[in-house]
DOPA-33739 format. One record per residue (C-alpha): x, y, z; residue number from 1. Coordinates in Angstrom, 1 decimal. Example, Ala and Ser with C-alpha at 12.3 -4.5 7.8 and 13.67 -1.06 7.14 Angstrom:
residues 2
r c1: 12.3 | c2: -4.5 | c3: 7.8 | n: 1 $
r c1: 13.7 | c2: -1.1 | c3: 7.1 | n: 2 $
END
This chain:
residues 351
r c1: 6.8 | c2: -31.1 | c3: -23.3 | n: 1 $
r c1: 7.6 | c2: -28.3 | c3: -21.2 | n: 2 $
r c1: 6.2 | c2: -26.0 | c3: -23.9 | n: 3 $
r c1: 2.6 | c2: -28.0 | c3: -23.9 | n: 4 $
r c1: 2.8 | c2: -27.2 | c3: -20.3 | n: 5 $
r c1: 3.6 | c2: -24.1 | c3: -20.4 | n: 6 $
r c1: 0.4 | c2: -23.3 | c3: -23.1 | n: 7 $
r c1: -1.7 | c2: -25.4 | c3: -20.7 | n: 8 $
r c1: -0.4 | c2: -23.2 | c3: -18.0 | n: 9 $
r c1: -1.1 | c2: -19.9 | c3: -19.6 | n: 10 $
r c1: -5.0 | c2: -21.2 | c3: -20.6 | n: 11 $
r c1: -5.3 | c2: -21.9 | c3: -17.3 | n: 12 $
r c1: -4.6 | c2: -18.7 | c3: -16.3 | n: 13 $
r c1: -6.4 | c2: -17.0 | c3: -18.2 | n: 14 $
r c1: -9.9 | c2: -17.4 | c3: -16.5 | n: 15 $
r c1: -7.6 | c2: -16.3 | c3: -12.8 | n: 16 $
r c1: -7.0 | c2: -12.5 | c3: -13.4 | n: 17 $
r c1: -7.5 | c2: -12.0 | c3: -16.7 | n: 18 $
r c1: -9.9 | c2: -9.1 | c3: -15.2 | n: 19 $
r c1: -7.9 | c2: -7.2 | c3: -13.9 | n: 20 $
r c1: -7.5 | c2: -3.3 | c3: -15.1 | n: 21 $
r c1: -4.1 | c2: -3.2 | c3: -15.9 | n: 22 $
r c1: -4.1 | c2: -6.6 | c3: -17.7 | n: 23 $
r c1: -7.1 | c2: -5.2 | c3: -19.7 | n: 24 $
r c1: -5.6 | c2: -2.7 | c3: -21.0 | n: 25 $
r c1: -1.7 | c2: -3.1 | c3: -21.3 | n: 26 $
r c1: 0.6 | c2: -0.3 | c3: -21.9 | n: 27 $
r c1: 4.1 | c2: 0.1 | c3: -20.8 | n: 28 $
r c1: 3.0 | c2: 3.6 | c3: -18.0 | n: 29 $
r c1: -0.2 | c2: 1.2 | c3: -16.9 | n: 30 $
r c1: 2.8 | c2: -1.6 | c3: -16.3 | n: 31 $
r c1: 4.7 | c2: 1.0 | c3: -14.6 | n: 32 $
r c1: 2.0 | c2: 2.6 | c3: -12.1 | n: 33 $
r c1: 0.9 | c2: -1.4 | c3: -10.9 | n: 34 $
r c1: 4.2 | c2: -3.2 | c3: -10.8 | n: 35 $
r c1: 5.1 | c2: 0.6 | c3: -8.4 | n: 36 $
r c1: 1.8 | c2: -0.3 | c3: -6.5 | n: 37 $
r c1: 1.2 | c2: -3.7 | c3: -6.4 | n: 38 $
r c1: 4.2 | c2: -3.6 | c3: -3.8 | n: 39 $
r c1: 3.6 | c2: -5.0 | c3: -0.2 | n: 40 $
r c1: 0.0 | c2: -4.1 | c3: -1.0 | n: 41 $
r c1: -3.0 | c2: -6.6 | c3: -2.3 | n: 42 $
r c1: -4.3 | c2: -6.4 | c3: -5.5 | n: 43 $
r c1: -8.0 | c2: -5.5 | c3: -4.1 | n: 44 $
r c1: -6.2 | c2: -2.8 | c3: -2.1 | n: 45 $
r c1: -4.9 | c2: -1.7 | c3: -5.9 | n: 46 $
r c1: -8.3 | c2: -2.2 | c3: -7.7 | n: 47 $
r c1: -9.7 | c2: 0.6 | c3: -5.1 | n: 48 $
r c1: -6.9 | c2: 3.3 | c3: -6.2 | n: 49 $
r c1: -5.6 | c2: 2.1 | c3: -9.7 | n: 50 $
r c1: -8.2 | c2: 3.8 | c3: -12.1 | n: 51 $
r c1: -8.5 | c2: 7.1 | c3: -9.9 | n: 52 $
r c1: -5.0 | c2: 7.9 | c3: -10.0 | n: 53 $
r c1: -4.7 | c2: 7.2 | c3: -13.7 | n: 54 $
r c1: -7.6 | c2: 9.3 | c3: -14.6 | n: 55 $
r c1: -5.2 | c2: 12.2 | c3: -12.0 | n: 56 $
r c1: -1.8 | c2: 11.2 | c3: -14.3 | n: 57 $
r c1: -3.3 | c2: 9.3 | c3: -17.4 | n: 58 $
r c1: 0.7 | c2: 9.9 | c3: -18.9 | n: 59 $
r c1: 3.8 | c2: 9.8 | c3: -17.7 | n: 60 $
r c1: 4.2 | c2: 13.2 | c3: -18.8 | n: 61 $
r c1: 1.1 | c2: 14.8 | c3: -16.1 | n: 62 $
r c1: 3.3 | c2: 12.6 | c3: -13.3 | n: 63 $
r c1: 6.3 | c2: 14.0 | c3: -14.1 | n: 64 $
r c1: 4.6 | c2: 17.1 | c3: -13.9 | n: 65 $
r c1: 3.2 | c2: 16.6 | c3: -10.9 | n: 66 $
r c1: 4.5 | c2: 18.1 | c3: -7.4 | n: 67 $
r c1: 5.3 | c2: 14.8 | c3: -4.8 | n: 68 $
r c1: 2.6 | c2: 16.3 | c3: -2.3 | n: 69 $
r c1: 0.7 | c2: 15.9 | c3: -4.7 | n: 70 $
r c1: 1.2 | c2: 12.5 | c3: -6.1 | n: 71 $
r c1: 1.4 | c2: 11.1 | c3: -2.1 | n: 72 $
r c1: -1.9 | c2: 13.0 | c3: -1.5 | n: 73 $
r c1: -3.8 | c2: 10.9 | c3: -4.7 | n: 74 $
r c1: -1.5 | c2: 8.0 | c3: -3.1 | n: 75 $
r c1: -3.6 | c2: 8.1 | c3: -0.3 | n: 76 $
r c1: -5.5 | c2: 4.8 | c3: 1.0 | n: 77 $
r c1: -2.2 | c2: 2.9 | c3: -0.7 | n: 78 $
r c1: 0.2 | c2: 3.3 | c3: 2.3 | n: 79 $
r c1: 4.3 | c2: 2.8 | c3: 2.3 | n: 80 $
r c1: 4.4 | c2: 6.7 | c3: 0.2 | n: 81 $
r c1: 7.8 | c2: 6.3 | c3: -0.1 | n: 82 $
r c1: 6.7 | c2: 4.4 | c3: -3.1 | n: 83 $
r c1: 4.5 | c2: 7.3 | c3: -4.4 | n: 84 $
r c1: 7.4 | c2: 9.8 | c3: -4.4 | n: 85 $
r c1: 9.9 | c2: 6.1 | c3: -6.3 | n: 86 $
r c1: 7.5 | c2: 6.6 | c3: -8.7 | n: 87 $
r c1: 7.1 | c2: 10.4 | c3: -9.6 | n: 88 $
r c1: 11.2 | c2: 10.2 | c3: -9.7 | n: 89 $
r c1: 11.0 | c2: 7.7 | c3: -12.3 | n: 90 $
r c1: 8.4 | c2: 9.7 | c3: -14.3 | n: 91 $
r c1: 10.8 | c2: 12.3 | c3: -14.1 | n: 92 $
r c1: 13.8 | c2: 10.1 | c3: -14.9 | n: 93 $
r c1: 11.9 | c2: 8.3 | c3: -17.6 | n: 94 $
r c1: 10.9 | c2: 12.4 | c3: -19.2 | n: 95 $
r c1: 14.4 | c2: 13.7 | c3: -19.0 | n: 96 $
r c1: 16.5 | c2: 10.5 | c3: -20.1 | n: 97 $
r c1: 14.2 | c2: 9.0 | c3: -22.6 | n: 98 $
r c1: 11.5 | c2: 11.5 | c3: -23.6 | n: 99 $
r c1: 8.9 | c2: 10.3 | c3: -22.4 | n: 100 $
r c1: 9.4 | c2: 6.8 | c3: -24.0 | n: 101 $
r c1: 9.7 | c2: 3.8 | c3: -21.1 | n: 102 $
r c1: 12.6 | c2: 2.0 | c3: -22.2 | n: 103 $
r c1: 12.2 | c2: -1.8 | c3: -22.5 | n: 104 $
r c1: 16.0 | c2: -2.6 | c3: -22.8 | n: 105 $
r c1: 17.4 | c2: -4.0 | c3: -19.0 | n: 106 $
r c1: 20.3 | c2: -1.7 | c3: -19.4 | n: 107 $
r c1: 18.5 | c2: 1.3 | c3: -20.0 | n: 108 $
r c1: 15.6 | c2: 0.7 | c3: -16.9 | n: 109 $
r c1: 18.3 | c2: -0.7 | c3: -14.4 | n: 110 $
r c1: 19.8 | c2: 2.9 | c3: -14.8 | n: 111 $
r c1: 16.4 | c2: 4.7 | c3: -13.5 | n: 112 $
r c1: 17.0 | c2: 5.4 | c3: -10.0 | n: 113 $
r c1: 14.7 | c2: 3.0 | c3: -8.0 | n: 114 $
r c1: 14.0 | c2: 0.1 | c3: -10.6 | n: 115 $
r c1: 15.5 | c2: -3.3 | c3: -9.4 | n: 116 $
r c1: 16.0 | c2: -6.7 | c3: -11.4 | n: 117 $
r c1: 12.1 | c2: -7.6 | c3: -11.0 | n: 118 $
r c1: 10.8 | c2: -4.8 | c3: -11.8 | n: 119 $
r c1: 12.9 | c2: -4.1 | c3: -15.0 | n: 120 $
r c1: 12.1 | c2: -7.2 | c3: -15.9 | n: 121 $
r c1: 8.5 | c2: -6.5 | c3: -15.6 | n: 122 $
r c1: 8.1 | c2: -3.6 | c3: -17.4 | n: 123 $
r c1: 10.2 | c2: -5.5 | c3: -20.7 | n: 124 $
r c1: 7.8 | c2: -8.7 | c3: -19.9 | n: 125 $
r c1: 4.7 | c2: -8.0 | c3: -18.9 | n: 126 $
r c1: 4.7 | c2: -4.3 | c3: -20.4 | n: 127 $
r c1: 6.5 | c2: -4.6 | c3: -23.5 | n: 128 $
r c1: 5.3 | c2: -8.7 | c3: -24.2 | n: 129 $
r c1: 9.5 | c2: -8.9 | c3: -24.5 | n: 130 $
r c1: 12.0 | c2: -11.7 | c3: -23.2 | n: 131 $
r c1: 12.1 | c2: -11.5 | c3: -19.8 | n: 132 $
r c1: 12.0 | c2: -12.8 | c3: -16.5 | n: 133 $
r c1: 9.7 | c2: -11.2 | c3: -13.4 | n: 134 $
r c1: 10.8 | c2: -13.4 | c3: -10.3 | n: 135 $
r c1: 9.0 | c2: -12.1 | c3: -7.1 | n: 136 $
r c1: 8.3 | c2: -14.2 | c3: -4.6 | n: 137 $
r c1: 5.7 | c2: -16.3 | c3: -6.9 | n: 138 $
r c1: 7.9 | c2: -17.1 | c3: -9.6 | n: 139 $
r c1: 10.9 | c2: -17.8 | c3: -7.6 | n: 140 $
r c1: 8.5 | c2: -20.4 | c3: -5.3 | n: 141 $
r c1: 7.2 | c2: -22.3 | c3: -8.7 | n: 142 $
r c1: 10.7 | c2: -22.2 | c3: -10.6 | n: 143 $
r c1: 12.1 | c2: -23.8 | c3: -7.6 | n: 144 $
r c1: 9.6 | c2: -25.9 | c3: -7.4 | n: 145 $
r c1: 9.4 | c2: -27.0 | c3: -11.2 | n: 146 $
r c1: 12.7 | c2: -27.6 | c3: -11.8 | n: 147 $
r c1: 13.6 | c2: -28.9 | c3: -8.3 | n: 148 $
r c1: 16.3 | c2: -26.3 | c3: -7.7 | n: 149 $
r c1: 17.9 | c2: -26.5 | c3: -4.2 | n: 150 $
r c1: 19.3 | c2: -23.5 | c3: -4.0 | n: 151 $
r c1: 19.0 | c2: -21.6 | c3: -1.1 | n: 152 $
r c1: 16.1 | c2: -19.2 | c3: -1.6 | n: 153 $
r c1: 16.5 | c2: -15.5 | c3: -1.3 | n: 154 $
r c1: 18.2 | c2: -13.4 | c3: -3.8 | n: 155 $
r c1: 21.0 | c2: -16.0 | c3: -4.3 | n: 156 $
r c1: 18.1 | c2: -17.6 | c3: -5.9 | n: 157 $
r c1: 16.6 | c2: -14.9 | c3: -7.8 | n: 158 $
r c1: 19.9 | c2: -14.5 | c3: -9.1 | n: 159 $
r c1: 20.9 | c2: -17.9 | c3: -10.5 | n: 160 $
r c1: 17.4 | c2: -17.6 | c3: -12.3 | n: 161 $
r c1: 17.8 | c2: -14.7 | c3: -14.2 | n: 162 $
r c1: 21.4 | c2: -16.2 | c3: -14.6 | n: 163 $
r c1: 20.0 | c2: -19.4 | c3: -15.7 | n: 164 $
r c1: 17.0 | c2: -17.9 | c3: -18.6 | n: 165 $
r c1: 19.8 | c2: -15.6 | c3: -19.8 | n: 166 $
r c1: 21.7 | c2: -18.9 | c3: -20.5 | n: 167 $
r c1: 18.4 | c2: -20.7 | c3: -22.2 | n: 168 $
r c1: 18.4 | c2: -23.1 | c3: -19.4 | n: 169 $
r c1: 14.8 | c2: -22.6 | c3: -18.0 | n: 170 $
r c1: 11.9 | c2: -21.4 | c3: -19.8 | n: 171 $
r c1: 13.6 | c2: -21.4 | c3: -22.9 | n: 172 $
r c1: 10.5 | c2: -22.0 | c3: -24.3 | n: 173 $
r c1: 8.5 | c2: -18.7 | c3: -24.0 | n: 174 $
r c1: 10.2 | c2: -17.4 | c3: -27.2 | n: 175 $
r c1: 7.6 | c2: -19.1 | c3: -28.7 | n: 176 $
r c1: 5.0 | c2: -18.3 | c3: -26.3 | n: 177 $
r c1: 4.3 | c2: -14.7 | c3: -25.1 | n: 178 $
r c1: 6.3 | c2: -13.7 | c3: -22.1 | n: 179 $
r c1: 3.3 | c2: -11.2 | c3: -20.8 | n: 180 $
r c1: 0.8 | c2: -14.1 | c3: -20.2 | n: 181 $
r c1: 4.1 | c2: -17.1 | c3: -19.5 | n: 182 $
r c1: 5.2 | c2: -14.4 | c3: -16.7 | n: 183 $
r c1: 1.9 | c2: -14.0 | c3: -15.4 | n: 184 $
r c1: 0.8 | c2: -17.5 | c3: -15.3 | n: 185 $
r c1: 3.4 | c2: -18.3 | c3: -13.3 | n: 186 $
r c1: 2.4 | c2: -15.5 | c3: -11.1 | n: 187 $
r c1: -1.4 | c2: -16.7 | c3: -10.8 | n: 188 $
r c1: 0.0 | c2: -20.1 | c3: -10.4 | n: 189 $
r c1: 1.6 | c2: -19.2 | c3: -6.9 | n: 190 $
r c1: -1.3 | c2: -17.0 | c3: -5.8 | n: 191 $
r c1: -4.0 | c2: -19.2 | c3: -6.4 | n: 192 $
r c1: -2.5 | c2: -23.4 | c3: -5.9 | n: 193 $
r c1: 1.6 | c2: -23.4 | c3: -5.9 | n: 194 $
r c1: 1.3 | c2: -21.3 | c3: -2.6 | n: 195 $
r c1: 3.6 | c2: -21.0 | c3: -0.2 | n: 196 $
r c1: 2.6 | c2: -23.5 | c3: 2.4 | n: 197 $
r c1: -0.2 | c2: -25.0 | c3: 0.3 | n: 198 $
r c1: 0.2 | c2: -27.1 | c3: -2.9 | n: 199 $
r c1: -2.9 | c2: -27.9 | c3: -4.4 | n: 200 $
r c1: -0.6 | c2: -29.9 | c3: -6.7 | n: 201 $
r c1: -3.7 | c2: -32.4 | c3: -8.2 | n: 202 $
r c1: -5.0 | c2: -29.5 | c3: -10.1 | n: 203 $
r c1: -1.7 | c2: -27.7 | c3: -11.1 | n: 204 $
r c1: -1.1 | c2: -28.3 | c3: -15.0 | n: 205 $
r c1: 2.7 | c2: -28.3 | c3: -14.7 | n: 206 $
r c1: 2.2 | c2: -31.7 | c3: -12.5 | n: 207 $
r c1: 3.0 | c2: -33.9 | c3: -14.2 | n: 208 $
r c1: 7.0 | c2: -32.6 | c3: -14.9 | n: 209 $
r c1: 7.3 | c2: -30.8 | c3: -11.6 | n: 210 $
r c1: 9.9 | c2: -31.6 | c3: -9.9 | n: 211 $
r c1: 8.8 | c2: -31.0 | c3: -6.5 | n: 212 $
r c1: 5.5 | c2: -32.6 | c3: -7.2 | n: 213 $
r c1: 7.8 | c2: -36.4 | c3: -7.8 | n: 214 $
r c1: 9.7 | c2: -35.8 | c3: -5.1 | n: 215 $
r c1: 6.6 | c2: -36.6 | c3: -2.8 | n: 216 $
r c1: 6.9 | c2: -33.1 | c3: -0.9 | n: 217 $
r c1: 6.4 | c2: -30.4 | c3: -2.8 | n: 218 $
r c1: 6.7 | c2: -27.9 | c3: 0.3 | n: 219 $
r c1: 10.5 | c2: -28.4 | c3: 0.6 | n: 220 $
r c1: 11.2 | c2: -26.1 | c3: -2.2 | n: 221 $
r c1: 11.9 | c2: -23.3 | c3: -2.3 | n: 222 $
r c1: 14.8 | c2: -24.4 | c3: 0.4 | n: 223 $
r c1: 14.3 | c2: -22.2 | c3: 3.5 | n: 224 $
r c1: 17.2 | c2: -20.4 | c3: 4.6 | n: 225 $
r c1: 18.6 | c2: -20.6 | c3: 8.6 | n: 226 $
r c1: 15.9 | c2: -18.6 | c3: 10.3 | n: 227 $
r c1: 17.1 | c2: -15.6 | c3: 12.2 | n: 228 $
r c1: 15.7 | c2: -14.7 | c3: 15.7 | n: 229 $
r c1: 13.6 | c2: -11.4 | c3: 15.8 | n: 230 $
r c1: 14.3 | c2: -8.8 | c3: 18.5 | n: 231 $
r c1: 11.3 | c2: -8.1 | c3: 20.6 | n: 232 $
r c1: 11.6 | c2: -4.3 | c3: 19.8 | n: 233 $
r c1: 9.2 | c2: -1.5 | c3: 21.3 | n: 234 $
r c1: 9.0 | c2: 2.6 | c3: 21.2 | n: 235 $
r c1: 6.8 | c2: 4.7 | c3: 23.7 | n: 236 $
r c1: 6.1 | c2: 7.9 | c3: 21.7 | n: 237 $
r c1: 4.6 | c2: 10.8 | c3: 22.8 | n: 238 $
r c1: 2.6 | c2: 12.5 | c3: 19.8 | n: 239 $
r c1: 1.8 | c2: 16.2 | c3: 20.9 | n: 240 $
r c1: -1.3 | c2: 18.0 | c3: 19.3 | n: 241 $
r c1: -0.5 | c2: 22.4 | c3: 20.0 | n: 242 $
r c1: -3.8 | c2: 24.3 | c3: 18.1 | n: 243 $
r c1: -3.5 | c2: 28.0 | c3: 17.3 | n: 244 $
r c1: -6.0 | c2: 29.4 | c3: 15.4 | n: 245 $
r c1: -7.5 | c2: 26.8 | c3: 14.4 | n: 246 $
r c1: -4.7 | c2: 25.3 | c3: 12.7 | n: 247 $
r c1: -2.6 | c2: 22.1 | c3: 14.2 | n: 248 $
r c1: 1.3 | c2: 22.2 | c3: 14.7 | n: 249 $
r c1: 3.0 | c2: 19.4 | c3: 12.2 | n: 250 $
r c1: 6.1 | c2: 18.3 | c3: 10.6 | n: 251 $
r c1: 7.0 | c2: 17.4 | c3: 7.4 | n: 252 $
r c1: 9.6 | c2: 14.0 | c3: 7.5 | n: 253 $
r c1: 12.4 | c2: 14.0 | c3: 5.9 | n: 254 $
r c1: 13.9 | c2: 11.6 | c3: 3.3 | n: 255 $
r c1: 16.1 | c2: 9.5 | c3: 5.7 | n: 256 $
r c1: 13.2 | c2: 9.0 | c3: 7.6 | n: 257 $
r c1: 10.4 | c2: 6.7 | c3: 7.8 | n: 258 $
r c1: 7.6 | c2: 8.0 | c3: 5.9 | n: 259 $
r c1: 9.1 | c2: 10.6 | c3: 4.3 | n: 260 $
r c1: 7.8 | c2: 13.3 | c3: 3.1 | n: 261 $
r c1: 4.5 | c2: 12.5 | c3: 5.1 | n: 262 $
r c1: 3.3 | c2: 14.8 | c3: 7.8 | n: 263 $
r c1: 3.1 | c2: 14.3 | c3: 11.3 | n: 264 $
r c1: 2.6 | c2: 15.5 | c3: 14.9 | n: 265 $
r c1: 5.0 | c2: 16.3 | c3: 17.1 | n: 266 $
r c1: 7.0 | c2: 12.9 | c3: 17.8 | n: 267 $
r c1: 8.9 | c2: 11.9 | c3: 20.6 | n: 268 $
r c1: 10.9 | c2: 9.1 | c3: 21.7 | n: 269 $
r c1: 9.7 | c2: 8.3 | c3: 25.5 | n: 270 $
r c1: 11.4 | c2: 4.6 | c3: 25.9 | n: 271 $
r c1: 12.6 | c2: 1.9 | c3: 23.6 | n: 272 $
r c1: 14.8 | c2: -0.9 | c3: 23.8 | n: 273 $
r c1: 16.5 | c2: 0.1 | c3: 20.8 | n: 274 $
r c1: 19.6 | c2: 1.9 | c3: 21.7 | n: 275 $
r c1: 20.4 | c2: 2.9 | c3: 18.2 | n: 276 $
r c1: 16.6 | c2: 4.2 | c3: 16.9 | n: 277 $
r c1: 17.3 | c2: 8.1 | c3: 16.1 | n: 278 $
r c1: 14.1 | c2: 8.1 | c3: 14.3 | n: 279 $
r c1: 12.1 | c2: 11.0 | c3: 16.6 | n: 280 $
r c1: 14.4 | c2: 12.7 | c3: 19.0 | n: 281 $
r c1: 14.1 | c2: 11.3 | c3: 22.5 | n: 282 $
r c1: 12.2 | c2: 13.4 | c3: 25.4 | n: 283 $
r c1: 12.4 | c2: 12.7 | c3: 29.2 | n: 284 $
r c1: 10.0 | c2: 10.8 | c3: 29.7 | n: 285 $
r c1: 7.2 | c2: 11.3 | c3: 32.6 | n: 286 $
r c1: 4.5 | c2: 10.0 | c3: 34.2 | n: 287 $
r c1: 1.6 | c2: 12.0 | c3: 33.2 | n: 288 $
r c1: 2.6 | c2: 11.5 | c3: 29.5 | n: 289 $
r c1: 2.9 | c2: 7.6 | c3: 29.9 | n: 290 $
r c1: -1.2 | c2: 8.1 | c3: 31.4 | n: 291 $
r c1: -2.6 | c2: 10.2 | c3: 28.3 | n: 292 $
r c1: -5.0 | c2: 8.5 | c3: 25.5 | n: 293 $
r c1: -2.6 | c2: 5.3 | c3: 23.9 | n: 294 $
r c1: -3.0 | c2: 3.9 | c3: 20.2 | n: 295 $
r c1: -1.0 | c2: 0.8 | c3: 19.2 | n: 296 $
r c1: 0.8 | c2: 1.1 | c3: 16.3 | n: 297 $
r c1: 3.7 | c2: -0.9 | c3: 14.7 | n: 298 $
r c1: 6.5 | c2: 0.0 | c3: 12.1 | n: 299 $
r c1: 8.8 | c2: -2.4 | c3: 10.5 | n: 300 $
r c1: 10.2 | c2: -4.7 | c3: 12.8 | n: 301 $
r c1: 8.8 | c2: -2.4 | c3: 16.0 | n: 302 $
r c1: 6.2 | c2: -2.4 | c3: 18.1 | n: 303 $
r c1: 4.7 | c2: 1.2 | c3: 19.0 | n: 304 $
r c1: 2.8 | c2: 2.7 | c3: 22.0 | n: 305 $
r c1: 1.9 | c2: 5.9 | c3: 21.0 | n: 306 $
r c1: 0.9 | c2: 7.9 | c3: 23.5 | n: 307 $
r c1: -1.1 | c2: 11.6 | c3: 23.3 | n: 308 $
r c1: -1.7 | c2: 14.1 | c3: 24.8 | n: 309 $
r c1: -2.6 | c2: 18.5 | c3: 24.2 | n: 310 $
r c1: -1.1 | c2: 21.1 | c3: 25.1 | n: 311 $
r c1: -0.6 | c2: 25.0 | c3: 24.5 | n: 312 $
r c1: 2.6 | c2: 26.5 | c3: 22.4 | n: 313 $
r c1: 4.0 | c2: 27.6 | c3: 25.6 | n: 314 $
r c1: 4.3 | c2: 24.4 | c3: 27.2 | n: 315 $
r c1: 5.6 | c2: 22.8 | c3: 23.5 | n: 316 $
r c1: 8.3 | c2: 25.1 | c3: 23.5 | n: 317 $
r c1: 9.8 | c2: 24.6 | c3: 27.5 | n: 318 $
r c1: 9.8 | c2: 20.9 | c3: 26.4 | n: 319 $
r c1: 11.3 | c2: 21.2 | c3: 23.0 | n: 320 $
r c1: 13.5 | c2: 24.3 | c3: 22.9 | n: 321 $
r c1: 16.5 | c2: 22.1 | c3: 21.7 | n: 322 $
r c1: 15.2 | c2: 20.1 | c3: 19.4 | n: 323 $
r c1: 15.9 | c2: 21.1 | c3: 15.5 | n: 324 $
r c1: 12.3 | c2: 20.5 | c3: 14.0 | n: 325 $
r c1: 11.1 | c2: 23.1 | c3: 11.6 | n: 326 $
r c1: 7.6 | c2: 23.2 | c3: 12.6 | n: 327 $
r c1: 4.3 | c2: 24.3 | c3: 11.2 | n: 328 $
r c1: 1.0 | c2: 25.2 | c3: 11.7 | n: 329 $
r c1: -1.8 | c2: 23.5 | c3: 9.2 | n: 330 $
r c1: -5.2 | c2: 23.3 | c3: 8.4 | n: 331 $
r c1: -5.9 | c2: 20.0 | c3: 8.7 | n: 332 $
r c1: -8.0 | c2: 18.8 | c3: 5.8 | n: 333 $
r c1: -8.0 | c2: 16.2 | c3: 3.5 | n: 334 $
r c1: -5.1 | c2: 17.3 | c3: 1.4 | n: 335 $
r c1: -2.8 | c2: 17.4 | c3: 3.7 | n: 336 $
r c1: -0.4 | c2: 14.4 | c3: 3.7 | n: 337 $
r c1: -0.9 | c2: 13.5 | c3: 7.1 | n: 338 $
r c1: 0.4 | c2: 10.3 | c3: 8.2 | n: 339 $
r c1: -1.8 | c2: 7.3 | c3: 9.2 | n: 340 $
r c1: -0.6 | c2: 7.3 | c3: 12.8 | n: 341 $
r c1: -1.3 | c2: 11.4 | c3: 13.2 | n: 342 $
r c1: -4.7 | c2: 10.9 | c3: 12.1 | n: 343 $
r c1: -5.3 | c2: 8.2 | c3: 14.2 | n: 344 $
r c1: -4.2 | c2: 10.3 | c3: 17.2 | n: 345 $
r c1: -6.1 | c2: 13.6 | c3: 16.4 | n: 346 $
r c1: -9.3 | c2: 11.8 | c3: 16.1 | n: 347 $
r c1: -8.5 | c2: 10.2 | c3: 20.0 | n: 348 $
r c1: -8.4 | c2: 14.2 | c3: 20.9 | n: 349 $
r c1: -11.6 | c2: 15.6 | c3: 18.9 | n: 350 $
r c1: -10.1 | c2: 17.9 | c3: 16.5 | n: 351 $
END
């Protein structure tokens, strides 16, 4: 019976997101690029950048040959630049280990640094149309509701679904259907009808066999874990603009830091209520700094006040003479992979 329902789900799905460019011309490489781009980014944002990026790097060999800086510049507008560096690094590994052929075996994919269970299964099932279950948040929710699984949501539930799938306990009907189409259909269902806070069950092709629907309380699945109290963390940062011969002073973020690989204005911690924060060096706060132009931003669990000041190189050296950071004067242009906050700061103080 489920096979018929899953077939109906696939038919329903074909009218939803079949126009997406990574679906229209499926290849393993296009799937890899789209999956990395779609991490923490909306479909609409990726639509504006996907084809342009592939025009610059039409093959995995082109991507592997590019420098990290080039790829990050091409990534501009997608944010979370760690993904760009990860994608390029994956291309390098695939060229070196597999002669540029993206593998479709789970163990081979998991041997690549930067690929986890979801991306590996997405490449196998969606890219290669082979047996695999790409359990993201949407699939986790849809499957938990359909099968009435009461395991607490998160890593434990996702691993259970992988194990159950491997042992033929769930979605066994996939072997006689298209793994690609069924995985995509589950994703569409989670995005459109079976949402976290709203379940449009009367429109759902799976409702006749859905345990959560029959229970009368579909939103009770998947089971939520204990809610952790969030710390109200703040940072007050000093962003310094130093000019010399029409160039501006920047430094490149290290691998262990937020926004690794991007260029940023000299930045210092003025105040914070997180004693363990070590992303930026500390500087003794002065009232004049706190009265400067301010931009509000945020990252991870922090709310940030960015105080922007401009000073001469001599003034800068006086307050930062013990800071071990390699600052460089750079021409400020669109080819420099600047952090978003640095761009905003420079707009605040006319360049």
